[in-house]
PDB file with one MODEL, atoms N, CA, C and O in Angstrom:
MODEL        1
ATOM      1  N   MET A   1      95.244  79.567  87.010  1.00  0.00           N
ATOM      2  CA  MET A   1      93.826  78.521  87.982  1.00  0.00           C
ATOM      3  C   MET A   1      92.876  79.777  88.213  1.00  0.00           C
ATOM      4  O   MET A   1      93.209  80.958  88.116  1.00  0.00           O
ATOM      5  N   GLU A   2      91.776  79.331  88.500  1.00  0.00           N
ATOM      6  CA  GLU A   2      90.829  80.527  88.998  1.00  0.00           C
ATOM      7  C   GLU A   2      89.957  80.489  90.541  1.00  0.00           C
ATOM      8  O   GLU A   2      89.120  79.659  90.895  1.00  0.00           O
ATOM      9  N   SER A   3      90.419  81.559  91.216  1.00  0.00           N
ATOM     10  CA  SER A   3      89.548  81.561  92.903  1.00  0.00           C
ATOM     11  C   SER A   3      88.057  81.092  92.714  1.00  0.00           C
ATOM     12  O   SER A   3      87.321  81.312  91.752  1.00  0.00           O
ATOM     13  N   VAL A   4      87.846  80.533  93.636  1.00  0.00           N
ATOM     14  CA  VAL A   4      86.125  79.850  93.620  1.00  0.00           C
ATOM     15  C   VAL A   4      86.340  80.622  94.521  1.00  0.00           C
ATOM     16  O   VAL A   4      87.494  80.907  94.843  1.00  0.00           O
ATOM     17  N   TYR A   5      84.990  81.268  95.289  1.00  0.00           N
ATOM     18  CA  TYR A   5      84.764  81.620  96.751  1.00  0.00           C
ATOM     19  C   TYR A   5      83.537  80.438  97.145  1.00  0.00           C
ATOM     20  O   TYR A   5      82.530  80.274  96.457  1.00  0.00           O
ATOM     21  N   ASN A   6      83.869  79.639  98.443  1.00  0.00           N
ATOM     22  CA  ASN A   6      82.887  78.835  98.910  1.00  0.00           C
ATOM     23  C   ASN A   6      82.486  79.198  99.874  1.00  0.00           C
ATOM     24  O   ASN A   6      83.275  79.288 100.814  1.00  0.00           O
ATOM     25  N   PRO A   7      81.313  79.506 100.032  1.00  0.00           N
ATOM     26  CA  PRO A   7      80.911  79.657 101.408  1.00  0.00           C
ATOM     27  C   PRO A   7      80.770  79.016 102.862  1.00  0.00           C
ATOM     28  O   PRO A   7      80.606  79.503 103.980  1.00  0.00           O
ATOM     29  N   ALA A   8      80.910  77.645 102.344  1.00  0.00           N
ATOM     30  CA  ALA A   8      80.971  76.669 103.177  1.00  0.00           C
ATOM     31  C   ALA A   8      82.691  76.514 103.899  1.00  0.00           C
ATOM     32  O   ALA A   8      83.053  75.829 104.855  1.00  0.00           O
ATOM     33  N   MET A   9      83.595  77.555 102.897  1.00  0.00           N
ATOM     34  CA  MET A   9      85.131  76.964 103.848  1.00  0.00           C
ATOM     35  C   MET A   9      84.651  78.842 104.284  1.00  0.00           C
ATOM     36  O   MET A   9      84.435  79.833 103.586  1.00  0.00           O
ATOM     37  N   ARG A  10      84.656  78.587 105.729  1.00  0.00           N
ATOM     38  CA  ARG A  10      85.159  79.610 106.467  1.00  0.00           C
ATOM     39  C   ARG A  10      86.547  79.872 106.893  1.00  0.00           C
ATOM     40  O   ARG A  10      87.470  79.391 106.236  1.00  0.00           O
ATOM     41  N   THR A  11      86.742  80.501 107.803  1.00  0.00           N
ATOM     42  CA  THR A  11      88.304  81.195 108.055  1.00  0.00           C
ATOM     43  C   THR A  11      87.756  80.540 109.699  1.00  0.00           C
ATOM     44  O   THR A  11      86.750  80.806 110.356  1.00  0.00           O
ATOM     45  N   ILE A  12      88.701  79.769 109.922  1.00  0.00           N
ATOM     46  CA  ILE A  12      88.710  79.511 111.566  1.00  0.00           C
ATOM     47  C   ILE A  12      89.879  80.165 112.454  1.00  0.00           C
ATOM     48  O   ILE A  12      90.977  79.628 112.599  1.00  0.00           O
ATOM     49  N   ARG A  13      89.552  81.245 112.961  1.00  0.00           N
ATOM     50  CA  ARG A  13      90.598  82.027 114.000  1.00  0.00           C
ATOM     51  C   ARG A  13      90.857  81.116 114.933  1.00  0.00           C
ATOM     52  O   ARG A  13      90.127  80.190 115.288  1.00  0.00           O
ATOM     53  N   ALA A  14      92.531  81.569 115.546  1.00  0.00           N
ATOM     54  CA  ALA A  14      93.365  81.140 116.573  1.00  0.00           C
ATOM     55  C   ALA A  14      92.494  81.142 117.756  1.00  0.00           C
ATOM     56  O   ALA A  14      92.603  80.114 118.424  1.00  0.00           O
ATOM     57  N   SER A  15      91.592  82.081 118.239  1.00  0.00           N
ATOM     58  CA  SER A  15      90.492  82.101 119.419  1.00  0.00           C
ATOM     59  C   SER A  15      90.299  81.014 119.474  1.00  0.00           C
ATOM     60  O   SER A  15      90.812  80.195 120.237  1.00  0.00           O
ATOM     61  N   GLU A  16      88.864  80.724 117.973  1.00  0.00           N
ATOM     62  CA  GLU A  16      88.117  79.864 118.203  1.00  0.00           C
ATOM     63  C   GLU A  16      88.518  78.369 118.527  1.00  0.00           C
ATOM     64  O   GLU A  16      87.880  77.543 119.180  1.00  0.00           O
ATOM     65  N   ILE A  17      89.622  78.251 117.961  1.00  0.00           N
ATOM     66  CA  ILE A  17      90.615  76.352 118.754  1.00  0.00           C
ATOM     67  C   ILE A  17      90.956  76.957 119.635  1.00  0.00           C
ATOM     68  O   ILE A  17      91.058  75.969 120.363  1.00  0.00           O
ATOM     69  N   GLY A  18      91.336  78.008 120.469  1.00  0.00           N
ATOM     70  CA  GLY A  18      91.250  78.466 121.706  1.00  0.00           C
ATOM     71  C   GLY A  18      90.210  77.466 122.349  1.00  0.00           C
ATOM     72  O   GLY A  18      90.104  76.381 122.921  1.00  0.00           O
ATOM     73  N   THR A  19      89.614  78.398 121.941  1.00  0.00           N
ATOM     74  CA  THR A  19      87.936  78.052 123.099  1.00  0.00           C
ATOM     75  C   THR A  19      87.890  75.964 122.843  1.00  0.00           C
ATOM     76  O   THR A  19      87.944  75.031 123.644  1.00  0.00           O
ATOM     77  N   TYR A  20      87.765  76.045 121.299  1.00  0.00           N
ATOM     78  CA  TYR A  20      87.475  74.091 121.150  1.00  0.00           C
ATOM     79  C   TYR A  20      88.800  73.431 122.100  1.00  0.00           C
ATOM     80  O   TYR A  20      88.318  72.740 122.997  1.00  0.00           O
ATOM     81  N   LEU A  21      89.714  73.444 122.129  1.00  0.00           N
ATOM     82  CA  LEU A  21      90.495  73.107 123.202  1.00  0.00           C
ATOM     83  C   LEU A  21      90.207  73.153 124.197  1.00  0.00           C
ATOM     84  O   LEU A  21      90.239  72.090 124.818  1.00  0.00           O
ATOM     85  N   TYR A  22      89.737  74.468 124.956  1.00  0.00           N
ATOM     86  CA  TYR A  22      89.340  73.939 125.721  1.00  0.00           C
ATOM     87  C   TYR A  22      88.218  73.822 126.715  1.00  0.00           C
ATOM     88  O   TYR A  22      88.201  73.536 127.912  1.00  0.00           O
ATOM     89  N   CYS A  23      87.062  74.206 125.634  1.00  0.00           N
ATOM     90  CA  CYS A  23      86.020  73.879 125.863  1.00  0.00           C
ATOM     91  C   CYS A  23      85.017  73.428 125.139  1.00  0.00           C
ATOM     92  O   CYS A  23      84.276  74.384 124.906  1.00  0.00           O
ATOM     93  N   ARG A  24      84.578  72.372 124.622  1.00  0.00           N
ATOM     94  CA  ARG A  24      83.821  71.962 123.375  1.00  0.00           C
ATOM     95  C   ARG A  24      82.573  72.762 123.189  1.00  0.00           C
ATOM     96  O   ARG A  24      82.033  73.672 122.560  1.00  0.00           O
ATOM     97  N   ARG A  25      82.464  71.986 123.993  1.00  0.00           N
ATOM     98  CA  ARG A  25      80.598  73.144 124.529  1.00  0.00           C
ATOM     99  C   ARG A  25      80.695  74.401 124.472  1.00  0.00           C
ATOM    100  O   ARG A  25      79.968  74.891 123.608  1.00  0.00           O
ATOM    101  N   ALA A  26      81.477  75.320 125.210  1.00  0.00           N
ATOM    102  CA  ALA A  26      81.504  76.448 124.742  1.00  0.00           C
ATOM    103  C   ALA A  26      81.462  76.818 123.398  1.00  0.00           C
ATOM    104  O   ALA A  26      80.829  77.655 122.754  1.00  0.00           O
ATOM    105  N   TRP A  27      82.564  75.711 123.067  1.00  0.00           N
ATOM    106  CA  TRP A  27      83.159  76.765 121.166  1.00  0.00           C
ATOM    107  C   TRP A  27      81.671  76.195 120.565  1.00  0.00           C
ATOM    108  O   TRP A  27      81.187  76.841 119.636  1.00  0.00           O
ATOM    109  N   TRP A  28      81.077  75.240 120.967  1.00  0.00           N
ATOM    110  CA  TRP A  28      79.829  75.130 120.600  1.00  0.00           C
ATOM    111  C   TRP A  28      78.404  75.885 120.557  1.00  0.00           C
ATOM    112  O   TRP A  28      77.535  75.908 119.685  1.00  0.00           O
ATOM    113  N   TYR A  29      78.496  76.534 121.907  1.00  0.00           N
ATOM    114  CA  TYR A  29      77.541  77.654 122.210  1.00  0.00           C
ATOM    115  C   TYR A  29      77.911  79.129 121.756  1.00  0.00           C
ATOM    116  O   TYR A  29      77.241  80.108 121.428  1.00  0.00           O
ATOM    117  N   ARG A  30      78.931  78.929 121.846  1.00  0.00           N
ATOM    118  CA  ARG A  30      79.472  80.597 121.258  1.00  0.00           C
ATOM    119  C   ARG A  30      78.884  80.111 119.555  1.00  0.00           C
ATOM    120  O   ARG A  30      78.191  81.001 119.061  1.00  0.00           O
ATOM    121  N   LYS A  31      79.065  78.899 118.671  1.00  0.00           N
ATOM    122  CA  LYS A  31      78.739  78.807 117.535  1.00  0.00           C
ATOM    123  C   LYS A  31      77.086  78.882 117.136  1.00  0.00           C
ATOM    124  O   LYS A  31      76.317  79.196 116.228  1.00  0.00           O
ATOM    125  N   GLN A  32      77.134  78.427 118.324  1.00  0.00           N
ATOM    126  CA  GLN A  32      75.218  78.716 118.006  1.00  0.00           C
ATOM    127  C   GLN A  32      75.011  80.191 118.310  1.00  0.00           C
ATOM    128  O   GLN A  32      73.853  80.485 118.014  1.00  0.00           O
ATOM    129  N   GLY A  33      75.614  81.120 118.735  1.00  0.00           N
ATOM    130  CA  GLY A  33      75.546  82.412 119.390  1.00  0.00           C
ATOM    131  C   GLY A  33      74.917  82.881 120.522  1.00  0.00           C
ATOM    132  O   GLY A  33      74.409  84.000 120.593  1.00  0.00           O
ATOM    133  N   MET A  34      74.936  81.903 121.588  1.00  0.00           N
ATOM    134  CA  MET A  34      74.608  81.565 122.653  1.00  0.00           C
ATOM    135  C   MET A  34      75.589  82.575 123.737  1.00  0.00           C
ATOM    136  O   MET A  34      76.792  82.321 123.679  1.00  0.00           O
ATOM    137  N   GLU A  35      75.239  83.516 124.560  1.00  0.00           N
ATOM    138  CA  GLU A  35      76.341  84.352 124.442  1.00  0.00           C
ATOM    139  C   GLU A  35      76.379  83.817 126.405  1.00  0.00           C
ATOM    140  O   GLU A  35      75.386  83.565 127.087  1.00  0.00           O
ATOM    141  N   SER A  36      77.749  83.791 126.830  1.00  0.00           N
ATOM    142  CA  SER A  36      78.269  83.212 128.093  1.00  0.00           C
ATOM    143  C   SER A  36      77.266  83.764 129.037  1.00  0.00           C
ATOM    144  O   SER A  36      76.545  84.614 128.514  1.00  0.00           O
ATOM    145  N   ALA A  37      76.946  83.429 130.687  1.00  0.00           N
ATOM    146  CA  ALA A  37      76.284  84.033 131.389  1.00  0.00           C
ATOM    147  C   ALA A  37      77.111  85.338 132.613  1.00  0.00           C
ATOM    148  O   ALA A  37      76.739  86.202 133.407  1.00  0.00           O
ATOM    149  N   ASN A  38      78.791  84.571 131.934  1.00  0.00           N
ATOM    150  CA  ASN A  38      79.280  85.191 132.912  1.00  0.00           C
ATOM    151  C   ASN A  38      79.971  86.644 132.305  1.00  0.00           C
ATOM    152  O   ASN A  38      81.196  86.770 132.321  1.00  0.00           O
ATOM    153  N   GLN A  39      79.074  87.740 131.764  1.00  0.00           N
ATOM    154  CA  GLN A  39      80.203  88.678 131.042  1.00  0.00           C
ATOM    155  C   GLN A  39      80.320  89.882 131.762  1.00  0.00           C
ATOM    156  O   GLN A  39      80.584  90.862 131.064  1.00  0.00           O
ATOM    157  N   SER A  40      80.191  90.076 133.005  1.00  0.00           N
ATOM    158  CA  SER A  40      80.953  90.645 133.993  1.00  0.00           C
ATOM    159  C   SER A  40      82.592  90.230 134.266  1.00  0.00           C
ATOM    160  O   SER A  40      83.661  90.839 134.233  1.00  0.00           O
ATOM    161  N   GLU A  41      82.199  88.987 134.522  1.00  0.00           N
ATOM    162  CA  GLU A  41      83.310  88.327 134.464  1.00  0.00           C
ATOM    163  C   GLU A  41      84.898  88.229 133.605  1.00  0.00           C
ATOM    164  O   GLU A  41      86.092  88.379 133.864  1.00  0.00           O
ATOM    165  N   LEU A  42      84.004  87.873 132.425  1.00  0.00           N
ATOM    166  CA  LEU A  42      84.919  88.327 131.272  1.00  0.00           C
ATOM    167  C   LEU A  42      85.360  89.639 131.005  1.00  0.00           C
ATOM    168  O   LEU A  42      86.554  89.673 130.706  1.00  0.00           O
ATOM    169  N   ALA A  43      84.950  90.421 131.012  1.00  0.00           N
ATOM    170  CA  ALA A  43      84.987  92.047 130.909  1.00  0.00           C
ATOM    171  C   ALA A  43      86.336  92.631 132.138  1.00  0.00           C
ATOM    172  O   ALA A  43      87.260  93.431 131.991  1.00  0.00           O
ATOM    173  N   THR A  44      85.994  91.985 133.053  1.00  0.00           N
ATOM    174  CA  THR A  44      87.206  92.213 134.010  1.00  0.00           C
ATOM    175  C   THR A  44      88.389  91.289 133.671  1.00  0.00           C
ATOM    176  O   THR A  44      89.403  91.906 133.999  1.00  0.00           O
ATOM    177  N   GLY A  45      88.708  90.126 133.180  1.00  0.00           N
ATOM    178  CA  GLY A  45      89.373  89.489 132.803  1.00  0.00           C
ATOM    179  C   GLY A  45      90.019  90.199 131.479  1.00  0.00           C
ATOM    180  O   GLY A  45      91.230  90.112 131.274  1.00  0.00           O
ATOM    181  N   THR A  46      89.020  91.010 130.458  1.00  0.00           N
ATOM    182  CA  THR A  46      89.880  91.746 129.253  1.00  0.00           C
ATOM    183  C   THR A  46      90.304  92.895 129.962  1.00  0.00           C
ATOM    184  O   THR A  46      91.128  93.537 129.309  1.00  0.00           O
ATOM    185  N   ALA A  47      90.008  93.431 131.175  1.00  0.00           N
ATOM    186  CA  ALA A  47      90.227  94.358 131.538  1.00  0.00           C
ATOM    187  C   ALA A  47      91.955  94.297 132.152  1.00  0.00           C
ATOM    188  O   ALA A  47      92.826  95.132 131.908  1.00  0.00           O
ATOM    189  N   LEU A  48      92.061  93.346 132.794  1.00  0.00           N
ATOM    190  CA  LEU A  48      93.190  92.853 133.379  1.00  0.00           C
ATOM    191  C   LEU A  48      94.168  92.434 132.665  1.00  0.00           C
ATOM    192  O   LEU A  48      95.328  92.659 133.009  1.00  0.00           O
ATOM    193  N   HIS A  49      93.809  91.629 131.343  1.00  0.00           N
ATOM    194  CA  HIS A  49      94.776  91.619 130.091  1.00  0.00           C
ATOM    195  C   HIS A  49      95.676  92.483 129.504  1.00  0.00           C
ATOM    196  O   HIS A  49      96.875  92.371 129.252  1.00  0.00           O
ATOM    197  N   ARG A  50      94.623  93.644 129.279  1.00  0.00           N
ATOM    198  CA  ARG A  50      94.870  95.400 129.437  1.00  0.00           C
ATOM    199  C   ARG A  50      96.368  95.616 129.980  1.00  0.00           C
ATOM    200  O   ARG A  50      97.517  95.623 129.538  1.00  0.00           O
ATOM    201  N   GLN A  51      95.621  95.805 131.312  1.00  0.00           N
ATOM    202  CA  GLN A  51      96.739  96.645 131.745  1.00  0.00           C
ATOM    203  C   GLN A  51      97.576  95.780 132.360  1.00  0.00           C
ATOM    204  O   GLN A  51      98.085  96.181 133.407  1.00  0.00           O
ATOM    205  N   HIS A  52      97.915  94.439 131.888  1.00  0.00           N
ATOM    206  CA  HIS A  52      98.608  93.519 131.673  1.00  0.00           C
ATOM    207  C   HIS A  52      99.603  94.078 130.642  1.00  0.00           C
ATOM    208  O   HIS A  52     100.754  94.416 130.918  1.00  0.00           O
ATOM    209  N   GLY A  53      99.258  94.116 129.900  1.00  0.00           N
ATOM    210  CA  GLY A  53     100.013  94.161 128.611  1.00  0.00           C
ATOM    211  C   GLY A  53     100.033  95.629 128.399  1.00  0.00           C
ATOM    212  O   GLY A  53     100.025  95.907 127.200  1.00  0.00           O
ATOM    213  N   ARG A  54     100.056  96.619 129.166  1.00  0.00           N
ATOM    214  CA  ARG A  54     100.618  98.257 129.388  1.00  0.00           C
ATOM    215  C   ARG A  54     101.840  98.119 130.209  1.00  0.00           C
ATOM    216  O   ARG A  54     102.809  98.843 129.984  1.00  0.00           O
ATOM    217  N   LYS A  55     101.857  96.753 131.653  1.00  0.00           N
ATOM    218  CA  LYS A  55     102.679  97.263 131.898  1.00  0.00           C
ATOM    219  C   LYS A  55     104.002  96.418 131.438  1.00  0.00           C
ATOM    220  O   LYS A  55     105.109  96.592 131.948  1.00  0.00           O
ATOM    221  N   VAL A  56     103.780  95.670 130.610  1.00  0.00           N
ATOM    222  CA  VAL A  56     104.960  94.825 129.989  1.00  0.00           C
ATOM    223  C   VAL A  56     105.310  95.683 129.200  1.00  0.00           C
ATOM    224  O   VAL A  56     106.488  96.003 129.361  1.00  0.00           O
ATOM    225  N   LEU A  57     104.408  96.594 127.806  1.00  0.00           N
ATOM    226  CA  LEU A  57     105.204  97.366 127.313  1.00  0.00           C
ATOM    227  C   LEU A  57     105.737  98.162 128.088  1.00  0.00           C
ATOM    228  O   LEU A  57     106.802  98.507 127.576  1.00  0.00           O
ATOM    229  N   ALA A  58     105.565  98.716 129.183  1.00  0.00           N
ATOM    230  CA  ALA A  58     105.891  99.975 129.672  1.00  0.00           C
ATOM    231  C   ALA A  58     107.542  99.445 130.625  1.00  0.00           C
ATOM    232  O   ALA A  58     108.396 100.236 131.023  1.00  0.00           O
ATOM    233  N   ALA A  59     107.570  98.136 130.756  1.00  0.00           N
ATOM    234  CA  ALA A  59     108.772  97.771 130.935  1.00  0.00           C
ATOM    235  C   ALA A  59     110.080  97.869 130.145  1.00  0.00           C
ATOM    236  O   ALA A  59     111.209  98.316 130.348  1.00  0.00           O
ATOM    237  N   GLY A  60     109.071  96.919 128.617  1.00  0.00           N
ATOM    238  CA  GLY A  60     110.128  97.159 127.413  1.00  0.00           C
ATOM    239  C   GLY A  60     110.509  97.956 127.227  1.00  0.00           C
ATOM    240  O   GLY A  60     111.684  97.809 126.891  1.00  0.00           O
ATOM    241  N   LEU A  61     110.102  99.208 127.233  1.00  0.00           N
ATOM    242  CA  LEU A  61     110.442 100.552 126.887  1.00  0.00           C
ATOM    243  C   LEU A  61     111.587 101.271 128.050  1.00  0.00           C
ATOM    244  O   LEU A  61     112.612 101.902 127.794  1.00  0.00           O
ATOM    245  N   THR A  62     110.996 100.917 129.395  1.00  0.00           N
ATOM    246  CA  THR A  62     112.211 101.223 130.644  1.00  0.00           C
ATOM    247  C   THR A  62     113.555 100.634 130.084  1.00  0.00           C
ATOM    248  O   THR A  62     114.526 101.379 129.955  1.00  0.00           O
ATOM    249  N   ARG A  63     113.633  99.109 129.703  1.00  0.00           N
ATOM    250  CA  ARG A  63     114.507  98.226 129.822  1.00  0.00           C
ATOM    251  C   ARG A  63     115.227  99.165 128.416  1.00  0.00           C
ATOM    252  O   ARG A  63     116.156  99.904 128.743  1.00  0.00           O
ATOM    253  N   THR A  64     115.004  99.160 127.550  1.00  0.00           N
ATOM    254  CA  THR A  64     115.315  99.983 126.091  1.00  0.00           C
ATOM    255  C   THR A  64     116.127 101.495 126.634  1.00  0.00           C
ATOM    256  O   THR A  64     117.252 101.947 126.420  1.00  0.00           O
ATOM    257  N   LEU A  65     115.124 101.913 127.308  1.00  0.00           N
ATOM    258  CA  LEU A  65     115.974 103.276 127.467  1.00  0.00           C
ATOM    259  C   LEU A  65     117.252 103.020 128.752  1.00  0.00           C
ATOM    260  O   LEU A  65     118.318 103.633 128.684  1.00  0.00           O
ATOM    261  N   GLY A  66     117.037 102.323 129.556  1.00  0.00           N
ATOM    262  CA  GLY A  66     118.173 101.700 130.264  1.00  0.00           C
ATOM    263  C   GLY A  66     119.176 101.637 130.105  1.00  0.00           C
ATOM    264  O   GLY A  66     120.109 102.116 130.749  1.00  0.00           O
ATOM    265  N   LEU A  67     119.150 100.686 128.706  1.00  0.00           N
ATOM    266  CA  LEU A  67     120.270 100.196 128.091  1.00  0.00           C
ATOM    267  C   LEU A  67     121.039 101.348 127.100  1.00  0.00           C
ATOM    268  O   LEU A  67     122.259 101.435 126.963  1.00  0.00           O
ATOM    269  N   ILE A  68     119.841 102.360 126.332  1.00  0.00           N
ATOM    270  CA  ILE A  68     120.590 103.414 125.840  1.00  0.00           C
ATOM    271  C   ILE A  68     121.186 103.892 126.428  1.00  0.00           C
ATOM    272  O   ILE A  68     122.358 104.025 126.075  1.00  0.00           O
ATOM    273  N   LEU A  69     120.607 104.592 128.034  1.00  0.00           N
ATOM    274  CA  LEU A  69     121.496 105.749 128.668  1.00  0.00           C
ATOM    275  C   LEU A  69     122.778 105.232 129.065  1.00  0.00           C
ATOM    276  O   LEU A  69     123.736 105.949 129.356  1.00  0.00           O
ATOM    277  N   LEU A  70     122.779 103.504 129.074  1.00  0.00           N
ATOM    278  CA  LEU A  70     124.322 102.979 130.103  1.00  0.00           C
ATOM    279  C   LEU A  70     124.901 102.566 128.557  1.00  0.00           C
ATOM    280  O   LEU A  70     125.959 101.939 128.607  1.00  0.00           O
ATOM    281  N   LEU A  71     124.414 102.798 127.310  1.00  0.00           N
ATOM    282  CA  LEU A  71     125.521 102.649 126.716  1.00  0.00           C
ATOM    283  C   LEU A  71     126.582 104.248 126.509  1.00  0.00           C
ATOM    284  O   LEU A  71     127.801 104.270 126.345  1.00  0.00           O
ATOM    285  N   LEU A  72     125.622 105.477 126.586  1.00  0.00           N
ATOM    286  CA  LEU A  72     126.018 106.327 125.995  1.00  0.00           C
ATOM    287  C   LEU A  72     126.838 107.132 127.536  1.00  0.00           C
ATOM    288  O   LEU A  72     127.472 108.188 127.524  1.00  0.00           O
ATOM    289  N   ALA A  73     126.580 106.292 128.681  1.00  0.00           N
ATOM    290  CA  ALA A  73     127.408 106.622 129.577  1.00  0.00           C
ATOM    291  C   ALA A  73     128.645 105.639 129.085  1.00  0.00           C
ATOM    292  O   ALA A  73     129.683 106.253 128.839  1.00  0.00           O
ATOM    293  N   LEU A  74     128.678 104.606 128.955  1.00  0.00           N
ATOM    294  CA  LEU A  74     129.774 104.074 128.598  1.00  0.00           C
ATOM    295  C   LEU A  74     130.811 105.154 127.315  1.00  0.00           C
ATOM    296  O   LEU A  74     131.812 105.772 127.675  1.00  0.00           O
ATOM    297  N   THR A  75     130.409 105.163 126.201  1.00  0.00           N
ATOM    298  CA  THR A  75     130.771 105.907 125.529  1.00  0.00           C
ATOM    299  C   THR A  75     130.953 107.518 125.647  1.00  0.00           C
ATOM    300  O   THR A  75     131.669 107.922 124.731  1.00  0.00           O
ATOM    301  N   LEU A  76     130.473 108.639 126.586  1.00  0.00           N
ATOM    302  CA  LEU A  76     130.754 109.452 127.771  1.00  0.00           C
ATOM    303  C   LEU A  76     132.522 108.845 128.304  1.00  0.00           C
ATOM    304  O   LEU A  76     133.486 109.454 127.839  1.00  0.00           O
ATOM    305  N   LEU A  77     132.732 107.787 129.162  1.00  0.00           N
ATOM    306  CA  LEU A  77     133.731 107.572 129.724  1.00  0.00           C
ATOM    307  C   LEU A  77     134.580 107.293 128.768  1.00  0.00           C
ATOM    308  O   LEU A  77     135.583 107.966 128.530  1.00  0.00           O
ATOM    309  N   THR A  78     134.177 106.124 128.062  1.00  0.00           N
ATOM    310  CA  THR A  78     136.000 106.503 126.982  1.00  0.00           C
ATOM    311  C   THR A  78     135.787 107.558 126.343  1.00  0.00           C
ATOM    312  O   THR A  78     136.954 107.918 126.189  1.00  0.00           O
ATOM    313  N   ALA A  79     135.153 108.357 125.835  1.00  0.00           N
ATOM    314  CA  ALA A  79     136.173 109.730 125.718  1.00  0.00           C
ATOM    315  C   ALA A  79     136.722 110.407 126.333  1.00  0.00           C
ATOM    316  O   ALA A  79     137.688 111.044 125.914  1.00  0.00           O
ATOM    317  N   TYR A  80     136.130 110.496 127.891  1.00  0.00           N
ATOM    318  CA  TYR A  80     136.736 111.305 128.972  1.00  0.00           C
ATOM    319  C   TYR A  80     138.435 110.216 128.986  1.00  0.00           C
ATOM    320  O   TYR A  80     139.480 110.699 128.550  1.00  0.00           O
ATOM    321  N   LEU A  81     138.384 109.267 129.364  1.00  0.00           N
ATOM    322  CA  LEU A  81     139.452 108.467 129.459  1.00  0.00           C
ATOM    323  C   LEU A  81     140.307 108.522 128.741  1.00  0.00           C
ATOM    324  O   LEU A  81     141.486 108.674 129.063  1.00  0.00           O
ATOM    325  N   THR A  82     139.706 108.362 127.187  1.00  0.00           N
ATOM    326  CA  THR A  82     140.792 108.810 125.794  1.00  0.00           C
ATOM    327  C   THR A  82     141.509 110.374 126.013  1.00  0.00           C
ATOM    328  O   THR A  82     142.700 110.454 125.712  1.00  0.00           O
ATOM    329  N   THR A  83     141.001 111.285 126.392  1.00  0.00           N
ATOM    330  CA  THR A  83     141.428 112.581 126.695  1.00  0.00           C
ATOM    331  C   THR A  83     141.943 112.842 127.692  1.00  0.00           C
ATOM    332  O   THR A  83     142.894 113.614 127.571  1.00  0.00           O
ATOM    333  N   ALA A  84     141.676 112.460 128.835  1.00  0.00           N
ATOM    334  CA  ALA A  84     142.703 112.601 129.836  1.00  0.00           C
ATOM    335  C   ALA A  84     144.115 111.663 129.580  1.00  0.00           C
ATOM    336  O   ALA A  84     145.247 112.110 129.768  1.00  0.00           O
ATOM    337  N   LEU A  85     143.889 110.598 129.222  1.00  0.00           N
ATOM    338  CA  LEU A  85     145.257 109.766 128.606  1.00  0.00           C
ATOM    339  C   LEU A  85     146.187 110.659 127.883  1.00  0.00           C
ATOM    340  O   LEU A  85     147.380 110.732 128.175  1.00  0.00           O
ATOM    341  N   PHE A  86     145.561 111.420 126.824  1.00  0.00           N
ATOM    342  CA  PHE A  86     146.265 111.860 125.844  1.00  0.00           C
ATOM    343  C   PHE A  86     146.918 113.318 126.013  1.00  0.00           C
ATOM    344  O   PHE A  86     147.658 113.806 125.158  1.00  0.00           O
ATOM    345  N   ARG A  87     146.482 114.101 127.480  1.00  0.00           N
ATOM    346  CA  ARG A  87     147.126 115.423 127.449  1.00  0.00           C
ATOM    347  C   ARG A  87     148.409 115.183 127.695  1.00  0.00           C
ATOM    348  O   ARG A  87     149.215 116.112 127.734  1.00  0.00           O
TER     349      ARG A  87
ENDMDL
END
């Protein structure tokens, strides 16, 4: 089957659906190429989301490191008790 490009069929992104569901008028304005009047607030929100994402990543890495250290401690404890028991 031959693939035919249809310019009327464009990709709809999840963010576009989210904008439409949140506010149809905002979606329409964006589709018309109109910029939002509150660019500084949008930039601040984007910066806060990035900061939060970094904190979530750091928390996940810290948790993983903690679990690795716990497993290492349990392994060392088991090895110590095993050697002490069989002396």
